[in-house]
C-alpha positions as CSV (number, residue, x, y, z in Angstrom):
1,M,34.2,-18.8,32.0
2,V,37.8,-18.9,31.1
3,T,40.6,-16.4,30.7
4,K,43.5,-16.7,28.3
5,E,47.0,-16.7,29.8
6,P,50.2,-17.2,27.9
7,D,52.5,-19.9,29.3
8,T,56.3,-19.7,29.3
9,S,56.5,-21.6,26.0
10,G,54.6,-18.8,24.3
11,R,51.5,-21.0,23.7
12,D,48.1,-19.7,24.8
13,V,46.5,-21.6,27.6
14,R,42.9,-21.4,28.7
15,A,42.7,-21.4,32.4
16,P,39.5,-21.5,34.4
17,L,38.8,-18.7,36.8
18,P,38.8,-20.0,40.4
19,R,35.3,-20.2,42.0
20,R,36.3,-17.6,44.7
21,V,36.6,-15.1,41.8
22,L,33.8,-16.4,39.6
23,D,31.0,-16.7,42.1
24,P,31.2,-13.1,43.5
25,L,31.5,-11.9,39.9
26,K,28.3,-13.7,38.9
27,A,26.4,-12.5,41.9
28,F,27.6,-8.9,41.3
29,L,26.6,-8.9,37.6
30,H,23.2,-10.5,38.5
31,A,22.5,-7.8,41.0
32,E,23.7,-5.0,38.7
33,A,21.5,-6.2,35.9
34,A,18.4,-6.3,38.1
35,G,19.4,-3.0,39.7
36,G,19.7,-1.4,36.3
37,V,16.0,-2.1,35.7
38,V,15.0,-0.5,39.0
39,L,17.3,2.4,38.3
40,A,15.7,3.0,34.9
41,A,12.2,2.9,36.5
42,A,13.2,5.4,39.1
43,A,14.7,7.8,36.5
44,L,11.5,7.5,34.4
45,V,9.4,8.3,37.5
46,A,11.5,11.4,38.2
47,V,11.2,12.7,34.6
48,V,7.4,12.1,34.5
49,W,7.0,13.7,37.9
50,V,8.8,16.9,36.9
51,N,6.9,17.1,33.7
52,S,3.5,16.6,35.3
53,P,1.1,19.0,37.1
54,L,2.8,17.7,40.3
55,A,6.2,19.2,39.4
56,G,6.0,21.6,42.4
57,S,5.8,18.7,44.8
58,Y,9.0,17.3,43.4
59,S,11.0,20.4,44.1
60,A,9.3,20.9,47.5
61,L,10.2,17.3,48.6
62,W,13.8,17.3,47.7
63,S,14.5,20.8,48.9
64,S,13.0,20.2,52.3
65,E,15.7,20.3,55.0
66,L,16.6,17.6,57.6
67,T,18.9,17.9,60.6
68,L,20.7,14.8,62.0
69,G,22.8,14.9,65.1
70,A,23.1,17.5,67.8
71,G,25.4,20.4,68.8
72,R,28.6,20.7,66.9
73,A,28.0,17.3,65.3
74,A,24.6,18.3,63.8
75,V,24.4,18.3,60.0
76,T,21.6,20.0,58.1
77,E,21.1,19.2,54.5
78,D,18.1,19.2,52.1
79,L,16.8,15.7,51.2
80,Q,18.5,15.7,47.8
81,H,21.9,16.3,49.4
82,W,21.3,13.8,52.1
83,V,20.9,11.3,49.3
84,N,23.9,12.7,47.3
85,D,26.3,13.2,50.3
86,G,25.0,10.6,52.7
87,L,23.5,7.6,51.1
88,M,25.8,7.8,48.1
89,A,28.7,7.3,50.5
90,V,27.4,3.8,51.0
91,F,27.3,3.3,47.2
92,F,30.9,4.5,46.9
93,F,31.9,2.2,49.8
94,V,30.6,-0.7,47.7
95,V,32.5,0.7,44.7
96,G,35.6,0.7,46.9
97,L,35.0,-2.9,47.8
98,E,34.6,-3.8,44.1
99,I,37.9,-2.0,43.3
100,K,39.7,-3.8,46.1
101,R,38.4,-7.2,45.0
102,E,39.5,-6.5,41.4
103,L,42.9,-5.4,42.5
104,V,43.5,-8.4,44.8
105,T,41.7,-11.3,43.2
106,G,40.2,-10.1,39.9
107,Q,41.2,-9.1,36.4
108,L,43.3,-6.1,37.6
109,R,45.6,-8.4,39.7
110,D,47.5,-9.7,36.7
111,P,49.3,-6.9,34.8
112,R,49.2,-9.0,31.6
113,A,45.5,-9.4,31.7
114,A,44.8,-5.9,33.0
115,V,46.9,-3.9,30.6
116,L,44.4,-3.9,27.7
117,P,41.2,-2.9,29.6
118,V,43.2,-0.4,31.7
119,V,44.5,1.4,28.6
120,A,41.1,1.1,26.9
121,A,39.5,2.7,30.0
122,V,42.0,5.6,30.0
123,G,41.3,6.2,26.3
124,G,37.6,6.2,27.2
125,V,38.2,8.9,29.8
126,L,40.6,11.2,28.0
127,L,38.8,11.4,24.6
128,P,35.3,12.2,26.0
129,A,36.8,15.0,28.2
130,A,38.6,16.4,25.2
131,I,35.5,16.3,23.0
132,F,33.5,18.0,25.7
133,L,36.1,20.8,26.1
134,A,36.1,21.3,22.3
135,F,32.4,22.1,22.6
136,T,32.5,24.1,25.8
137,A,35.9,25.9,25.8
138,G,35.5,29.5,27.1
139,T,32.0,28.9,28.5
140,E,30.6,28.4,32.0
141,G,29.9,24.8,31.1
142,A,33.6,23.9,30.7
143,R,33.9,23.1,34.4
144,G,31.9,20.0,33.9
145,W,34.5,18.2,31.8
146,G,34.4,15.2,34.1
147,I,30.7,14.5,33.2
148,P,31.2,12.4,30.0
149,M,34.1,10.4,31.6
150,A,31.8,8.1,33.6
151,T,30.3,4.7,32.9
152,D,27.2,3.5,34.6
153,I,27.8,-0.2,35.2
154,A,24.3,-0.9,36.4
155,F,22.6,0.4,33.2
156,A,25.3,-1.2,31.0
157,V,25.0,-4.6,32.6
158,G,21.3,-4.3,32.4
159,V,21.5,-3.9,28.6
160,L,23.8,-6.9,28.5
161,A,21.2,-8.9,30.5
162,L,18.5,-8.1,27.9
163,L,20.8,-9.6,25.2
164,G,21.1,-12.8,27.2
165,S,23.3,-15.6,25.8
166,R,24.2,-13.6,22.7
167,V,26.8,-11.8,24.8
168,P,29.7,-14.1,26.0
169,A,30.8,-13.9,29.7
170,G,34.1,-12.5,28.5
171,A,32.4,-9.4,27.2
172,K,30.8,-8.8,30.5
173,L,34.2,-9.2,32.3
174,F,35.8,-6.8,29.8
175,L,33.0,-4.2,30.4
176,L,33.2,-4.7,34.2
177,T,37.0,-4.2,34.2
178,I,36.8,-1.1,32.1
179,A,34.1,0.3,34.4
180,I,36.2,-0.4,37.5
181,V,39.1,1.5,36.1
182,D,36.7,4.2,35.0
183,D,35.4,4.4,38.6
184,I,39.0,4.8,40.0
185,I,39.6,7.7,37.6
186,A,36.2,9.3,38.3
187,I,36.7,9.1,42.1
188,T,40.1,10.8,41.7
189,V,38.6,13.6,39.6
190,I,35.8,14.1,42.1
191,A,38.3,14.3,45.0
192,V,40.8,16.6,43.2
193,V,38.9,18.7,40.8
194,Y,35.5,19.2,42.5
195,T,36.8,20.2,45.9
196,D,36.5,24.0,46.2
197,Q,37.6,24.9,49.8
198,L,39.7,22.6,51.9
199,S,39.7,22.6,55.8
200,L,43.0,21.1,56.9
201,P,41.9,20.3,60.5
202,W,38.9,18.4,59.3
203,L,40.9,16.6,56.6
204,L,43.5,15.6,59.2
205,G,40.6,14.3,61.3
206,A,39.4,12.2,58.4
207,L,42.9,10.8,57.9
208,A,43.1,10.1,61.6
209,G,39.8,8.2,61.4
210,L,41.2,6.1,58.6
211,G,44.3,5.4,60.7
212,A,42.0,4.3,63.5
213,V,40.4,1.8,61.1
214,V,43.9,0.4,60.3
215,G,44.6,0.2,64.0
216,L,41.4,-1.7,64.7
217,R,42.4,-4.2,62.1
218,A,45.9,-4.5,63.4
219,V,44.8,-5.4,67.0
220,G,42.3,-7.9,65.6
221,V,38.9,-6.3,66.3
222,G,36.3,-8.4,64.7
223,L,33.1,-6.7,65.7
224,I,31.4,-4.5,63.1
225,W,30.1,-1.7,65.3
226,P,33.5,-0.1,66.1
227,Y,34.2,0.2,62.4
228,V,30.7,1.7,61.8
229,L,31.3,4.3,64.5
230,V,34.7,5.3,63.2
231,G,33.5,5.2,59.6
232,A,30.7,7.6,60.5
233,G,33.3,9.9,62.0
234,V,35.4,9.7,58.9
235,W,32.3,10.6,56.8
236,L,31.5,13.6,58.9
237,A,35.1,14.9,58.9
238,T,35.4,14.4,55.1
239,L,32.1,16.3,54.6
240,E,33.3,19.2,56.7
241,S,36.8,19.2,55.1
242,G,35.5,20.3,51.7
243,V,36.4,17.0,50.0
244,H,33.2,15.3,48.8
245,A,31.9,13.0,51.6
246,T,31.5,10.0,49.2
247,I,35.3,9.8,49.0
248,A,35.2,8.6,52.6
249,G,33.2,5.6,51.4
250,V,35.7,4.7,48.8
251,A,38.6,5.0,51.2
252,L,36.9,2.8,53.8
253,G,36.1,0.2,51.1
254,L,39.8,0.1,50.0
255,L,40.8,-0.5,53.6
256,T,38.6,-3.6,53.9
257,P,40.6,-6.8,54.2
258,T,40.3,-9.3,51.4
259,G,41.4,-12.3,53.4
260,V,39.7,-14.4,56.1
261,V,39.2,-12.6,59.4
262,R,37.9,-14.7,62.3
263,G,36.6,-17.3,59.9
264,R,34.8,-14.8,57.6
265,E,35.8,-13.4,54.2
266,V,35.0,-9.8,55.3
267,L,35.0,-8.1,51.9
268,T,32.8,-10.8,50.3
269,V,30.4,-10.7,53.3
270,L,30.1,-6.9,53.2
271,E,29.7,-6.7,49.4
272,H,27.1,-9.5,49.6
273,R,25.1,-7.6,52.3
274,L,25.5,-4.1,51.1
275,H,25.3,-4.4,47.3
276,P,21.6,-5.2,47.2
277,W,20.9,-2.1,49.3
278,S,23.0,0.0,47.0
279,A,21.6,-1.4,43.8
280,F,17.9,-1.6,44.7
281,L,17.5,1.3,47.1
282,I,20.3,3.9,47.2
283,I,20.9,4.2,43.4
284,P,17.2,4.3,42.5
285,L,16.7,7.0,45.2
286,F,19.6,9.0,43.8
287,A,18.0,8.7,40.3
288,L,14.6,9.8,41.7
289,A,16.2,12.8,43.4
290,N,18.5,13.9,40.5
291,A,17.0,12.7,37.2
292,G,14.1,15.1,37.3
293,V,14.5,17.6,34.4
294,P,11.9,19.6,32.4
295,L,11.6,18.2,28.9
296,S,9.4,20.8,27.3
297,V,9.7,21.4,23.5
298,A,11.5,24.7,24.2
299,A,14.0,23.0,26.5
300,L,14.8,20.2,24.0
301,R,15.1,22.8,21.2
302,D,17.5,24.8,23.3
303,A,19.5,21.7,24.2
304,A,19.9,20.8,20.5
305,T,22.1,23.9,20.1
306,D,23.6,24.1,23.6
307,P,27.3,23.5,23.6
308,L,27.1,21.9,27.1
309,A,24.4,19.4,26.2
310,L,26.0,18.7,22.8
311,G,29.5,18.3,24.4
312,I,28.2,15.7,26.9
313,T,26.3,13.8,24.2
314,A,29.2,13.7,21.8
315,G,31.6,12.9,24.6
316,L,29.6,9.9,25.8
317,V,28.6,8.6,22.3
318,I,31.7,9.3,20.2
319,G,34.3,9.8,22.9
320,K,33.7,6.5,24.7
321,L,33.2,4.5,21.5
322,V,36.4,5.7,19.8
323,G,38.4,6.2,23.0
324,I,37.8,2.6,24.3
325,G,37.5,0.8,21.0
326,G,40.4,2.6,19.4
327,A,42.8,2.2,22.4
328,A,41.9,-1.5,22.7
329,L,42.5,-2.3,19.0
330,V,45.8,-0.4,19.0
331,M,47.0,-2.4,22.0
332,L,46.0,-5.6,20.2
333,R,47.8,-4.5,17.0
334,L,50.9,-3.9,19.1
335,G,50.6,-7.3,20.8
336,W,50.4,-5.7,24.3
337,G,47.3,-7.5,25.5
338,V,44.7,-10.2,25.0
339,L,41.0,-10.1,24.9
340,P,38.9,-12.4,27.2
341,A,37.7,-15.6,25.7
342,G,34.8,-15.2,23.2
343,V,35.4,-11.5,22.6
344,D,36.3,-10.4,19.1
345,T,36.8,-7.0,17.7
346,T,33.1,-6.4,16.9
347,R,32.3,-7.1,20.5
348,V,35.0,-4.7,21.6
349,W,33.1,-1.9,19.7
350,G,29.8,-3.0,21.3
351,V,31.3,-2.9,24.8
352,A,32.9,0.5,24.0
353,A,29.5,1.9,23.0
354,L,27.8,0.6,26.1
355,A,30.4,2.3,28.2
356,G,28.9,5.6,27.0
357,I,26.0,5.0,29.3
358,G,27.2,7.4,31.9
359,F,24.0,8.0,33.9
360,T,24.6,7.8,37.6
361,V,28.1,9.1,38.1
362,S,27.6,11.6,35.3
363,L,24.6,13.1,37.1
364,F,26.6,13.0,40.3
365,I,29.4,15.1,38.8
366,A,27.0,17.5,37.1
367,D,25.6,18.3,40.5
368,L,29.1,19.0,41.8
369,A,30.2,21.0,38.8
370,Y,27.4,23.5,38.5
371,D,25.4,25.7,40.8
372,D,23.2,27.3,38.0
373,P,20.0,25.2,37.6
374,A,20.0,26.0,33.9
375,L,23.4,24.4,33.4
376,V,22.4,21.4,35.5
377,D,19.3,20.9,33.4
378,A,21.2,21.2,30.1
379,A,23.8,18.7,31.5
380,K,21.0,16.2,32.4
381,I,19.5,16.4,28.9
382,G,23.0,15.7,27.4
383,I,23.5,12.8,29.8
384,F,20.1,11.3,28.9
385,A,20.6,11.7,25.2
386,G,24.2,10.4,25.3
387,S,23.3,7.4,27.5
388,L,20.3,6.4,25.4
389,L,22.2,6.6,22.1
390,S,25.1,4.7,23.6
391,A,22.8,2.0,24.8
392,A,21.1,1.7,21.4
393,I,24.4,1.5,19.5
394,G,26.0,-0.9,21.9
395,A,23.0,-3.2,22.0
396,T,22.7,-3.3,18.2
397,V,26.3,-4.1,17.7
398,L,26.4,-6.8,20.3
399,A,23.1,-8.3,19.2
400,R,24.3,-8.6,15.6
401,A,27.6,-10.1,16.7
402,G,25.7,-12.7,18.8
403,N,23.4,-13.6,15.8
404,R,26.5,-14.0,13.6
405,T,28.2,-16.2,16.1
406,T,25.0,-18.4,16.4
407,R,25.0,-18.9,12.7
408,T,28.7,-19.4,12.0
409,G,30.0,-20.9,15.3
410,P,32.3,-19.5,17.9
411,A,33.8,-16.0,17.4
412,R,37.3,-15.7,16.2
413,R,39.9,-13.0,16.9
């Protein structure tokens, strides 16, 4: 795989990505593609379960409470929130690692290469939120404006994997970079917008824990267990502070060193070890716990006219497509960025459509935005509809672009 970098003479030079960047990227995309299949299966099981005669057992399981710890350190949550607040912190830790890698060694390191996907991602965040608010302004559902902003990289990469060699590596890199920027924005929204009550002492405790992590690094502590203990304390303090506990995972991921420590590339090792657990266990469990929604004829009929469901669907399908594709093409027209090798304007639209698959983080934000189960169910239906339509549109555009390239030769910009 190659990237296109202008040299000082103004000529375009194709430079190979170094193996230390390429190999982790290949491993990440492979795991995400396989994880997307498992995620889809878990979501399907949840939907079938809730719409079967065993629907009562689904609610009973995920609403049952579990207490971990003792005394003042004891935490009691139902199983659904142990998944959402606890296990998802590991998922967001991996997200933090991915963001750190992209900022230090990946596409986001070079401002010239990053400017186009960054601007495209911002367009793919602002327009979906605006479309959603146009549908829901003045209603209870308006609080969920962050829902259609998200991109589910596992599902999107899974669709790319089904298309095989018809999708160039550059398109996968373009989608991944957009999704990483999307994650950064979504994490910021979760931390700022969906924090209701803030406990300053607990927040200061979380910040002190993060400072302790920096201190451990500074004195050269190479053992894992001290970081795990401090990280658990940061998670608990963040949970009690009112900021969503998963933000602790992101912060800890961003503090992970990218260089070699005591002969090991710490970030690469952690990502290699944790990413399979995240992709094949944590995210499917999250889908199983959160994707269950009644899909009766009456529920679907109501959703077809519900501003909340329609706003999410339109935001994901139209907002992502026009926001990302339009912003990218404007940047190209102005000469303020270049596309990765093998990516033409048709593939830009295909990638933009796939970015409308907002499943995991969209469901996550919906759970934070609403307390009313009716609003949560309407949001889930909108997320399902928008994600499926986006997947179908993106796959169709990219497949046709791949078939055309096969017949006529390499794509031209």
